[in-house]
C-alpha positions as CSV (number, residue, x, y, z in Angstrom):
1,M,49.6,67.4,150.9
2,I,48.6,69.8,153.7
3,V,49.4,73.5,153.4
4,W,49.2,74.8,157.0
5,I,48.9,78.6,157.2
6,N,49.8,79.6,160.7
7,G,50.3,83.0,162.4
8,T,48.5,85.1,165.0
9,H,45.0,86.5,164.8
10,G,44.6,89.4,162.4
11,V,47.5,88.4,160.1
12,G,45.2,87.2,157.3
13,K,45.2,83.4,157.5
14,T,41.6,82.9,156.5
15,T,41.7,85.4,153.6
16,T,45.0,84.0,152.4
17,A,43.8,80.3,152.6
18,A,40.8,81.1,150.4
19,L,43.1,82.7,147.8
20,V,45.7,79.9,148.0
21,Q,42.9,77.4,147.4
22,Q,41.9,79.3,144.2
23,K,45.4,79.0,142.9
24,L,45.9,75.3,143.6
25,P,43.7,73.2,141.3
26,G,41.8,70.5,143.2
27,S,42.6,71.9,146.6
28,R,40.2,72.4,149.5
29,V,40.2,74.5,152.7
30,L,39.7,73.0,156.1
31,D,39.6,75.4,159.0
32,A,40.7,73.4,162.1
33,E,38.7,75.9,164.2
34,K,35.6,74.0,163.2
35,V,37.0,71.0,165.0
36,G,37.2,73.2,168.1
37,A,33.7,74.5,167.5
38,T,32.5,70.9,167.5
39,L,34.1,70.3,170.9
40,M,32.7,73.5,172.3
41,S,29.2,72.3,171.4
42,I,29.4,69.2,173.6
43,T,26.9,69.3,176.4
44,P,27.5,69.4,179.2
45,G,30.6,71.3,178.3
46,L,34.2,70.0,178.5
47,P,36.4,71.4,181.3
48,E,36.6,75.2,181.3
49,T,39.5,76.7,179.2
50,D,40.3,79.9,177.5
51,N,41.3,78.1,174.3
52,F,39.9,74.8,172.8
53,Q,43.4,73.9,171.7
54,H,44.1,73.0,175.3
55,W,41.6,70.2,175.2
56,A,43.5,67.0,174.6
57,P,41.1,65.7,172.0
58,W,41.4,68.7,169.7
59,R,44.9,67.9,168.3
60,P,44.3,64.3,167.3
61,L,40.9,65.1,166.0
62,V,42.5,67.8,163.7
63,V,45.0,65.2,162.5
64,E,42.3,62.6,161.9
65,T,39.9,65.0,160.2
66,A,42.7,66.2,157.9
67,R,43.9,62.7,157.1
68,R,40.4,61.5,156.3
69,V,39.7,64.4,154.0
70,V,43.0,64.0,152.2
71,D,42.4,60.2,151.9
72,Y,38.9,60.9,150.6
73,T,39.5,63.7,148.2
74,G,43.2,63.6,147.4
75,G,44.8,66.9,146.4
76,V,46.0,69.7,148.6
77,L,44.2,70.6,151.9
78,V,44.8,74.2,152.9
79,M,44.5,74.6,156.7
80,P,44.5,78.1,158.2
81,M,44.9,77.8,162.0
82,T,46.9,79.6,164.7
83,V,49.0,77.2,166.7
84,L,51.4,79.0,169.0
85,V,52.1,76.2,171.6
86,E,55.1,74.2,170.4
87,E,54.0,71.0,172.0
88,Y,50.7,71.2,170.2
89,W,52.4,71.9,166.8
90,R,54.7,68.9,167.4
91,E,51.7,66.7,168.2
92,I,49.9,67.8,165.0
93,S,52.9,67.6,162.7
94,A,54.0,64.2,164.1
95,G,50.4,62.9,163.7
96,L,50.4,64.0,160.0
97,A,53.8,62.5,159.5
98,A,52.7,59.2,161.0
99,Y,50.2,59.0,158.1
100,S,52.9,60.0,155.6
101,I,51.0,63.2,154.7
102,P,53.4,65.8,153.2
103,L,53.1,69.1,155.1
104,R,54.1,72.6,154.1
105,H,54.0,74.9,157.1
106,F,53.8,78.6,156.4
107,V,53.7,81.4,159.1
108,L,52.2,84.7,158.1
109,H,54.0,87.4,159.9
110,A,53.4,91.1,160.4
111,D,54.8,93.6,162.9
112,R,52.8,94.3,166.1
113,E,51.6,97.7,165.0
114,T,50.3,96.3,161.7
115,L,48.5,93.5,163.5
116,R,46.9,95.8,166.0
117,S,45.7,98.0,163.2
118,R,44.3,95.1,161.3
119,I,42.5,93.8,164.3
120,M,41.1,97.1,165.4
121,N,39.9,98.0,161.9
122,D,38.5,94.6,161.0
123,T,35.2,95.3,159.2
124,T,34.1,91.7,159.4
125,L,34.8,90.7,163.0
126,G,35.3,94.2,164.5
127,P,37.8,95.1,167.2
128,S,38.7,92.2,169.5
129,A,40.4,92.1,172.8
130,F,40.6,88.3,172.4
131,R,42.6,88.6,169.2
132,L,44.8,91.4,170.6
133,G,45.5,89.1,173.6
134,Y,47.5,86.7,171.4
135,L,50.0,89.2,170.1
136,T,52.5,88.6,172.9
137,D,52.1,84.8,172.7
138,Y,52.8,85.1,168.9
139,E,55.9,87.2,169.4
140,E,57.2,84.7,172.0
141,A,56.5,81.7,169.8
142,A,58.0,83.5,166.8
143,G,61.2,84.3,168.7
144,T,61.7,80.8,170.2
145,W,60.5,78.1,167.8
146,L,57.7,79.0,165.4
147,H,59.7,80.8,162.7
148,H,62.3,78.0,162.8
149,E,59.5,75.4,162.0
150,A,58.0,77.1,159.0
151,E,58.4,79.2,155.9
152,V,57.8,82.7,157.1
153,V,56.0,85.2,154.8
154,D,56.1,88.8,156.0
155,T,52.6,90.2,155.2
156,T,53.3,93.6,156.6
157,A,53.4,95.4,153.3
158,L,51.8,92.7,151.0
159,A,48.3,92.4,149.8
160,P,46.7,89.0,150.5
161,V,46.6,88.1,146.8
162,V,50.4,88.5,146.7
163,V,50.9,86.4,149.8
164,A,48.7,83.7,148.4
165,E,50.6,83.8,145.1
166,L,53.9,83.3,147.0
167,I,52.6,80.4,148.9
168,A,51.0,78.7,145.9
169,R,54.2,79.1,143.9
170,A,56.2,77.5,146.7
171,V,53.8,74.6,146.9
172,I,53.7,74.1,143.1
173,A,57.5,74.1,143.0
174,T,57.7,71.1,145.3
């Protein structure tokens, strides 16, 4: 099974994924951003883009990487990754379904002011115009398709450990 933790930058996906992994015996975390980092390291570089998700190879490589890891290790694979383009999500989820890999899709949500505060006060990454730039894209996706395609967990007033517990319980209950 794959537990995909989606949501915009600053909502707590990476922190939550690590905590979910601790609560699900035999699970592992795969950050699909590492697939993007691999593509970004190709020299000479791939065509210019502001987001590696726009490169056509990224999505099938994420599916193949996840499939191969699940086939190799079994268990649950927790994947924290923002995907706000509906076409890209459909491609990834259909790719996983084609391999009969069960998928639980969670979206971590917080209101705009909470997200801005988390991004601006992030002691690990520091303030980030890049991350702030995705708030509107997230709101548009949330209002049109994203929240209909996932189990939404409002993190506005919840500690990451509580969010992780909610997700882990939902996964275990299946």
